[in-house]
Structure formats: C-alpha cells, structure tokens
C-alpha positions in Angstrom: 4.3 -20.0 -5.0 1.6 -17.9 -3.2 1.1 -14.3 -4.2 -1.0 -11.8 -2.1 -1.5 -8.1 -1.6 -1.6 -6.6 1.8 -3.3 -3.2 2.0 -4.4 -0.7 4.6 -5.8 2.8 4.7 -3.2 5.6 4.8 -4.0 7.7 7.9 -3.3 11.4 8.3 -3.7 14.4 6.0 -0.6 13.7 3.8 -1.7 13.4 0.2 0.4 13.0 -2.9 -1.8 15.8 -4.4 -1.1 18.3 -1.6 1.8 20.7 -2.2 5.1 19.3 -3.4 8.1 17.7 -1.8 9.9 21.1 -1.7 7.2 22.2 0.8 7.7 19.4 3.3 8.8 20.6 6.8 9.8 17.2 8.1 10.2 13.7 6.9 7.3 11.4 7.6 7.9 8.5 10.0 6.9 4.9 9.1 4.1 3.7 11.3 3.5 -0.1 11.1 -0.3 -0.7 10.9 -2.1 -2.9 13.4 -2.5 -6.5 12.2 -6.3 -6.1 12.3 -6.2 -3.1 10.0 -4.4 -5.0 7.2 -6.5 -6.5 4.4 -5.2 -9.4 2.3 -6.2 -10.6 -1.1 -4.6 -13.7 -2.8 -3.8 -14.1 -6.5 -2.8 -16.8 -8.9 -0.7 -14.5 -11.1 1.6 -11.5 -10.5 -0.3 -9.4 -13.1 -3.5 -9.5 -11.1 -1.7 -8.6 -7.9 0.0 -5.6 -9.7 -3.4 -4.3 -11.0 -5.1 -4.7 -7.7 -2.3 -2.9 -5.8 -2.4 0.0 -8.3 -6.2 0.3 -7.8 -5.9 0.2 -4.0 -3.1 2.9 -4.1 -5.4 5.1 -6.3 -8.1 4.7 -3.6 -5.8 6.0 -0.8 -4.5 2.7 0.5 -0.9 1.6 0.9 -0.5 -1.8 -0.8 2.3 -4.3 -0.7 2.7 -7.3 -2.9 4.1 -10.3 -1.1 5.2 -13.8 -2.2 6.4 -16.9 -0.3 8.3 -18.6 -3.1 11.1 -17.9 -5.5 
C-alpha cells in the first residue's frame, strides 16, 4: 500500500484566524488546484503522513492524505 500527501497553497484572504463563522457573508466555493500546483510527498507509514499533513496545514497549505491500497 502506498501512502502519500498531496498539498497546495491556499489562495485568497480567508484565514481560520480571521473573524468567525458567524461573520461569513457567503459560503466558499471549492476550487480544484491546477495539477502543477500540487506537491506530493510519499511515506512508509500513516503516522508520518499525518504529522506532515498537520505541519503543512499549519503553514497555510491544504493537505490531503491518499492511499492506493486497503
């Protein structure tokens, strides 16, 4: 089973530290990133992928853990 994290920079001025959900005027729309903007890093174990994804999220990236096995 292969494990990898796909990550890309979150664009725009929406930050989890700005305001609160009660102040939102509209829902954000999901915008699929361009394939060339997606970074990938491969891992042997889920624990490493989880830690890396958390670090990337804290740096302002959207990170998704993916696997191709069971």
